[in-house]
C-alpha positions in Angstrom: 141.5 84.2 107.3 140.7 86.2 110.4 141.3 84.4 113.7 137.8 83.7 115.2 138.5 84.7 118.8 139.3 87.9 120.6 142.4 88.2 122.9 140.0 88.7 125.8 138.2 85.5 125.0 141.4 83.5 124.7 143.2 84.7 127.8 141.1 82.7 130.3 141.0 79.6 128.0 144.7 79.6 127.6 145.2 80.1 131.3 143.0 77.0 132.0 145.1 75.0 129.6 148.3 76.2 131.2 147.0 75.1 134.6 146.4 71.6 133.2 150.1 71.2 132.2 151.6 73.2 135.1 152.0 70.1 137.2 154.3 68.5 134.7 156.6 71.6 134.8 156.4 71.8 138.6 157.4 68.2 139.0 160.7 69.1 137.5 161.1 72.3 139.6 159.8 74.7 136.9 156.7 76.7 136.2 155.1 78.9 133.6 153.5 82.4 133.6 151.0 83.6 131.0 151.9 87.1 130.0 149.5 87.9 127.2 147.6 86.6 124.3 147.6 88.4 121.0 145.7 86.8 118.2 147.1 83.3 117.6 150.2 84.1 119.7 150.5 83.1 123.4 153.4 84.9 125.2 154.7 83.0 128.3 157.6 83.2 130.7 159.2 80.1 132.1 160.3 80.0 135.8 162.3 78.0 138.2 164.3 75.1 136.8 162.9 75.6 133.3 164.9 78.8 132.9 168.1 77.9 131.1 167.1 74.2 130.8 168.2 72.6 127.5 164.8 70.9 127.2 162.7 74.1 127.7 162.1 74.6 124.0 160.9 71.0 123.6 158.7 71.4 126.7 157.1 74.5 125.2 156.6 72.9 121.8 155.5 69.4 122.8 153.7 70.0 126.1 152.5 73.5 126.3 151.8 74.4 122.6 150.4 71.0 121.9 147.9 71.3 124.7 146.9 74.8 123.5 146.5 73.6 119.9 144.5 70.6 121.0 142.1 72.3 123.4 141.7 75.8 121.9 142.8 76.1 118.2 145.4 74.3 116.0 146.9 77.6 114.6 148.0 78.9 118.0 151.7 79.3 118.8 153.6 79.8 122.0 156.3 82.5 122.2 158.8 82.3 125.0 159.7 85.6 126.6 161.9 84.2 129.4 164.8 86.5 130.0 
């Protein structure tokens, strides 16, 4: 099945969802940056206290990815490109 949205359509929608969860990350001293959207894949970079945090993968899966799947499309996945 072809994904029903273009990358250009998804980028602002994903950005809005990230804004809605950003406060939870910032409360713990972290942040998130949207790098790009390619099909079902959302590429992000964690910042601040999230970098190197043992809970960062859980945060991405259960807060960020869950919000994107709920508000945009259930097949979307988040890929962490934090260096």
